[in-house]
N, C-alpha and C positions, 0 to 999 in steps of 0.2 A: 760304296765310294762315290759314285755320281751323285747320289742324294746329298751327301754330305757336302759336296761342292756346290750344289744347287741352293742348298738352305741359306747361307750367308747372303746370297744374292737376292733371294726373295725377302729376307729380313731387311736388307738395304733398301730395296724397292718400297717396302711398306713404311719404314722410316722417313725415306724421302718424301713420299706421298703426303704424310702426316706434316712434315716440315713445310711443304709446299702450300698445304692448306691453311697453316697457321700463319705463314708469311702473308697470304692473301689477305687474311683479317687484319693483320697488322698494318699492311699497306693501305687497306681501306680506311682503317680508322685513322691513320697518320694523315692521309690526304684530307679528310674532313676537319680534323682538328687543327693540324699544322698549316697546309697548304691553303685551305680556304679562308683562315684568318689572315693570312699573310696577304692573299689576293685581295681581300675586302679592303685592307689598308691601301694597297697600290692603286685600286680602283677609284676610291675616294680621293686620294691624293692627286692623281693625275687626270681624274675624270675620264677614264676609259670606259667604253661601252663594256659592261659586264659579260654581255654574251659572247663578245670575241674571245675573251680570256678562258672562261669557264667551260666553253664549248670545246676548245682544244684541249684543255686539261682533262676533261670528261673522256674525250675520245682516247687519250693516252692511257688513262687508267683502265679503261674498258679493255684496250688491247692488252695491257699488262695482265690484269685479272683473268682475261680469257685464256692467255698462254697457261697461267698458274692451274687455272680449272683443267685446261687440256692435258698438262702434266699429271695432275691428280688422277684424272679418269684413266690415262693410259697405265700408270703405276698400279692402281687398283685392278685395272683389267688384268695386267700381266700377274698380278698375285693371284687372282681368281684362277686364271689359266693353270698357274704353277700348281695351286691347291687341287685342281682337278686332276691334274697329271699325277700328282703324288697319290691321291685316293685310288686312281687306277692302277697305279704300280703297287700300291698296298694289296689291292684285291688280286692281282696277278700273282704277287707272291704269297699271298695267302692261300690261294688255289694251288700253287706250286708245292707248298710246305704240305698241304693236306693229300695232294695226290701222290707226292713222292713218299710221305711216310706209308702211305697205303700200298705203294709199289715195293717198298723195302719189307713192310711187316708181313704182307700176304705170302711171299715165297718162303720166308723164315717160318711162319706159322705152319705152312704146308710141309716143309722139310720136317720139323719137329713132330708132326702128326706121323708121317710115314717111318720116321726112326723109332717112335714109340710103338708102331705096328710091328716093326721088325723085333723089337725088344720082347714084346708081350706074346707074340703067336709064332708058331713053327710053320713058315710058309712055304708053299711049294716053289720049285725053281721058276715055273711060269710066272707066279704071282711076284716073285722076288725080281726078276726081270723087268716086269711091267712097273712095279713100284720104283726100281732104280732109275727107268726111263722117265718117270714123272720127276723124280728128284733132279735129274740131269736138266730137265726143262725149267725147274725153278732156280737152280743154280745159273742157268744161263740168263733168266730173266734178271735175277739179282746183280749178276755181272754186268749185265747190259746198262742198267741204271747207275751202277757205280761208275762204269767206264765214261758214261755221258757227262757225269759231274767232273770227272778228271779231264776229259777233252775239252770242256767248256773252259777251264782255266787256261789250258794249253792254246786254244784257238783265239781267245780273247787278248792274249799278249801280242801287241803291236808294236813294231812290225814283227810279223811272224817270221821265225828264223827256222828254215828248214831247206832241205835239199831238193830240187826240182830237176826231174830228169826227163828227157824226151822220149815218149812212147807211144806206140799206136793205141789210140784210146778204145779203138773197136775190140781189139784182142785183149786188152786189159780188162775192159768190163764183161766180155765174155767168159774170159778164163775164172775172174772172180767168182760170178753167180754160178757157174758150172761147179767150181771147187767147194763153195760153201753153201749148197742147196740144203744142206741140213740146218742151217740157221733160219731158214724160212719155211718150216714144216706148215702145211696148210694152205700154201700158196704157191704158184708156179710163175717163175720168171722166165720169159722168152726174149732172147736177145736177137733182133733182126740185123745181120751185118748188111752193110751197103754193097752193091753190085760190083763197085770198082772204086778206086782212088785211094790216096793215103790220107790217114785220119791221126797224124801225129802232133801232139801238143806237149808242152812242158807241164809235168804234174808232179806232185809228191805223192808218192804211192800210199803211205799210211793215211794220209788225209783223204785222198780219193776213195779208198776203201771204206772210211767211215761215212764218206758221203752216200756211197752205194748201199751201205747197210740201213742207214737211216731212211732213206728214200723208199726201199723195199719194205722195212718194217713198217713204216707209215702207211704204205700202200694195203698191206694185209692187215694191219691193226684195226684201221679204220674202214673196214669193209664187211658188208652183210650179205655178199654174194656167196650161193653154195660153193662155186670155185673161184676163189680170189685169184685174179691175174694181174701181172705185170708186164707190159710189152715195152722194150727199150729198141729205139730206134735212132739213126743218125743223119744229120743233114749237114751239108757243107757249102760254104761260101769262100770266096778268095781270102777273107779275113778271118773267118771263124768257123767253129764246128758247134753244132747245136745238138744236144743229146735229148731225146724226148722220152720221159717216163710216163707212160700211160696206163693207168689202172682202172679196174671196175668197182671202185670203191663208193662211199657214200656221197662223194662229191662236195663242193665248196661254194658258197654263195659269193657272188660278186663282191658284196660288201665286206667280205671277210678275206679276200684274195692277197691283201697286202698284211693284214694283221697277224695272219698264220706264222709269219717269220719274226715276230716278235718274241723277245724272251719271255717264257712261262705262258706264252698265249695258248689257249686250247679252244677248239669250235665248240659252241654250245655251253650249256651248264655243267660244269665239271662234276657236279655232286649226282647228275643223272646219266652220266655217260657211261656206257657199258664197257668201253675201252678206255681205261685209265692210262695215264701217261705223265711224264714230267714236264711236258710244253717246252723241251729243248730241242728235240730232234730237228725241226725245220730251222730252227735259230742256228743250230751248229751246221746245217747245210749251206745256209746263206753265208756264214762267215768262211766256211771252205771255200765257196765259189769265189768270194771276194778275194781270197788269199791267192787264187788263180787268176786274178784280174778279169773275172768273169761276171756274168749276170744270171739271175735266176727269176722266173716268173711263173705263174700257175694259171692254167685255163681249165674252166669247168662250166658245164651247162647248168649247174645248180644241184639241189639236193637229189641225190640217188644217181646222178648222170657220170660219175667218175671224174676223174681228174687227170690232167696233164701237166707235169712239171718240165719245163724248157730250161735246160743248163746250157748257156752259151758260152764258149771258153775260145780265147783268141788262139790263132796259129801262130806260134812264136818259135824262136830258135831256143835251143838249149841254154839254160842260165841258172846262176845261183842267185838266190834271193836271201838277203842277209839284213 
């Protein structure tokens, strides 16, 4: 939709640039053919010094032509920048399609293989339990990707219409990770509660759970440590609460610290990455934080140094957002 809106603007800019270019040539020809001949007659008739007339007219034309050339260059530059952005968007969307196709196809293929094994072989109860466990993991993976797509449409509808309730964010985060540890098998989430104080904010429970899931999933998916870890801590000022999500994952280069929140963006070459994904997780997180009138940023020492995501949310009274 956004691309369709931008396309007419780019076409208009391009046409406007061409019109300005043609106009400059027309004015130039007009000046030499019409004005020069007319001025020659005036100069001869009244005995005026030709330099006084032609110098002023020449300066005027130079100014006009300079403005037209400047408009042309500006228009062409905007068209070039737009074209570059469209190419980048195309690459991101192409990566998303390739990766998401992989994300959907892999668990389906795996499920098919396990079901065929059940059908062709008389498995022991132990093997059955093992295969069922694998199948449940594939179903979870498939569900996660479908949920991301559905959530994307929900979050991108602005303004977001949802109920916000005042809750203790420390208790909310601790309870969620404790009750949903099975969603993050292979990784350990440690929530470090503050020693004292009230940490109440207005939040939307379903959206905030989505944020917690995506940050934990991101921390463990892009992690090459033997024991993937995610530590959650809290800091408070008079106006805001900051939640720190620190992992021991692959880290993020400084040049990519802003790009990772863009839709479809993935760190590195998506064709070479061992951890495939849709490129929507952190984009969803950023939109969820924005829906809570908050801010998010990432800190990392670079490759192999882990990352810390800082989610800052305002301390506010209970309110309905419609």
